Structures are given as C-alpha cells and as structure tokens.
C-alpha positions in Angstrom: -3.5 -1.2 -70.4 -0.6 -1.6 -67.9 -0.5 2.4 -68.1 -0.1 2.9 -64.0 1.3 -0.4 -63.4 4.7 0.7 -62.0 5.0 3.9 -60.0 8.5 5.4 -59.1 8.4 7.7 -56.2 10.7 10.5 -54.9 12.2 10.2 -51.6 14.3 12.6 -49.2 16.3 9.7 -47.9 16.8 11.9 -44.3 13.3 11.0 -43.9 12.2 8.1 -45.4 9.7 7.3 -42.8 7.5 9.7 -44.5 7.5 8.7 -47.9 4.8 5.7 -46.2 4.8 2.3 -47.8 7.5 3.3 -50.4 10.2 3.4 -47.7 9.8 -0.7 -48.1 9.9 -0.5 -51.8 13.5 -0.9 -53.4 15.9 2.3 -52.9 18.2 2.4 -55.9 22.1 2.3 -54.5 20.6 2.6 -50.6 21.8 -0.8 -48.7 18.1 -0.3 -46.8 16.4 -0.5 -50.7 17.7 -4.1 -50.9 15.0 -5.0 -48.9 12.5 -3.8 -51.5 13.6 -6.9 -53.6 11.3 -8.8 -51.2 8.7 -6.5 -50.4 8.5 -4.0 -53.6 5.7 -6.4 -55.6 3.3 -6.6 -52.5 3.4 -2.5 -52.3 1.4 -0.3 -54.7 1.1 3.6 -54.4 -2.9 3.6 -55.1 -5.6 1.6 -54.9 -5.9 2.2 -58.9 -2.0 0.8 -59.1 -2.9 -2.0 -57.1 -5.9 -2.7 -60.0 -3.9 -2.1 -62.5 -1.8 -5.0 -61.6 -4.0 -7.4 -60.6 -5.7 -8.5 -63.6 -2.6 -9.0 -65.7 -1.4 -10.8 -62.9 -4.1 -13.0 -62.4 -3.8 -13.6 -66.3 -0.4 -14.4 -67.2 0.2 -16.0 -63.4 -2.3 -18.3 -64.4 -0.7 -19.1 -67.6 2.8 -19.5 -66.2 1.0 -22.1 -63.8 -0.7 -23.6 -66.9 1.8 -26.7 -67.4 3.3 -27.2 -64.1 2.2 -25.5 -61.2 5.5 -25.4 -59.5 6.7 -23.4 -62.5 4.9 -20.5 -60.9 6.8 -20.0 -57.8 10.6 -21.0 -59.5 9.4 -18.0 -62.3 8.2 -15.5 -59.5 11.7 -16.1 -57.3 13.8 -15.8 -60.5 11.7 -12.6 -61.3 11.7 -11.1 -58.1 15.7 -11.0 -57.7 16.7 -10.4 -61.1 14.1 -7.3 -61.7 15.1 -6.3 -58.1 18.8 -6.3 -58.3 18.5 -4.8 -61.7 16.3 -1.5 -60.8 18.8 -1.5 -57.4 21.6 -0.9 -59.8 20.2 0.5 -62.5 17.7 2.9 -61.1 17.4 6.4 -60.1 19.1 7.3 -56.9 16.9 9.1 -54.4 13.7 7.2 -56.1 11.7 4.2 -54.7 10.1 1.4 -56.6 7.0 -0.5 -56.0 4.5 -2.6 -57.9 3.8 -5.9 -59.3 4.6 -5.2 -62.3 7.7 -6.6 -62.5 6.8 -9.9 -61.9 4.3 -9.2 -64.4 6.6 -8.2 -67.0 8.4 -11.4 -66.2 5.6 -13.5 -66.5 5.8 -12.1 -70.2 8.9 -12.6 -70.6 8.8 -16.3 -69.4 5.8 -17.2 -71.7 7.1 -15.0 -74.9 10.2 -17.3 -74.5 9.3 -20.6 -72.8 8.6 -21.8 -76.7 11.6 -21.4 -77.6 13.2 -22.9 -74.9 11.0 -26.0 -73.9 10.4 -26.5 -77.6 7.1 -28.5 -77.4 3.7 -27.5 -78.8 2.1 -26.6 -75.8 4.7 -24.1 -74.8 5.1 -23.1 -78.5 1.2 -22.3 -78.9 1.0 -20.8 -75.3 4.0 -18.7 -76.4 2.0 -17.6 -79.8 -1.2 -16.8 -77.5 0.4 -14.3 -74.7 2.1 -12.4 -78.0 -1.2 -11.7 -79.3 -2.8 -10.8 -75.9 -0.3 -8.6 -74.5 2.5 -8.3 -77.2 2.1 -4.7 -77.4 2.9 -4.1 -73.7 6.6 -5.4 -74.2 6.6 -1.4 -75.4 6.6 -0.6 -71.5 10.2 -1.8 -71.1 11.3 1.6 -72.4 11.5 4.9 -70.6 8.1 6.4 -71.5 6.5 8.4 -68.9 7.6 9.9 -65.3 7.0 7.9 -62.4 6.8 4.4 -64.2 9.8 2.1 -63.7 11.3 1.2 -66.9 13.9 -0.5 -65.2 11.4 -2.8 -62.9 9.7 -3.6 -66.1 13.1 -4.1 -68.1 14.7 -6.2 -65.4 11.8 -8.2 -64.6 11.4 -9.1 -68.4 15.0 -10.3 -68.4 14.2 -12.2 -65.2 11.4 -14.0 -67.5 13.4 -15.4 -70.0 16.4 -16.5 -67.8 13.4 -18.6 -66.2 12.1 -19.6 -69.4 15.9 -20.8 -70.4 16.7 -22.7 -66.8 13.5 -24.1 -66.9 13.1 -25.4 -70.6 17.0 -26.5 -70.8 15.6 -28.7 -67.3 12.5 -29.7 -69.5 14.4 -30.7 -72.0 17.1 -32.4 -69.8 14.5 -34.8 -68.5 13.0 -35.7 -72.0 16.3 -36.7 -72.9 
C-alpha cells in the first residue's frame, strides 16, 4: 500500500544542484539539509511516489481533523519537526529524504495513540478503526527496502505519538 511512499536518493554533496528537487529534501548531517524539514513532505521523486502518498494522506489527514480541525495543523507541525530532525540526525550521510510518508506515519501514530491519551469513546473508536484499516502499515517503520526512508517513517510515527500525548493531555485538562 505504501511501498513507494518515501524515497531516499543518493547525492554527491559537491554537486548537489544535479539532484533536482532532492536538494531541498532532508540531507542528513549537512546543515543545508535542515531546510528539508520544511520542504521534504511536499517533494516527491515521481508521479507514482506522489500518488502513493496522496490517498493515505487524505484519508488519515481527514481522520486527524475529524474531531477538531485545528488538530490537523498541530499534529502536522509536531510531526514535521520530529520526523525531520530525527531523519536528519539518524539518516545515512550523503543521502536525501523526500516525500510525505513521514506525515502519513505521523498521522497513523497520532490516530492509533489518540484513544489512549484522550480516553473518550470517539477517540478510542477512531483508534480501533484506524488500526483495522492501516495497522499493517506500521511495519514500514523498520528498514525493509533500499531507497525507502524508514527513518522518516519511524520518526514520523514517534512524532504522531508525541502529538497524541500533547493534545490528549490538554483535552483531559480542559475536561477537568
């Protein structure tokens, strides 16, 4: 389902301009690669890569904003930072990481753990539904195929869990 959801490219950092849009992705251990934290989710290596990310992005993104539209923006920001920094720190040097799959895995992590942290019926039901629809995708956080950014998947998922905890604690505090 998400087989082509994230891509890692190889790049000669001396001639980084030859890498097309990849030069704006996350380039681990290189200070210029930090800009990819902002740009990488919007860049894709091919039409197939873009299409593979679009459907789960729309479905999981819609689930994220189902209870509160503002959750989408909060979760997206947290996931972009956690996934971007994690990929930059732990990614393979001289590679570039692009694609929205870090966001997709972040939304997945958020939705799976939202029920646990918010502890209300709607959130728990949504967590169970997402588990049945997308639970098998979780294996993508492990290294599996060359050219797939498992680091982006893993840190996106972790960012989603962090967002679920942050939002869940805030909501429980408001309920009293």
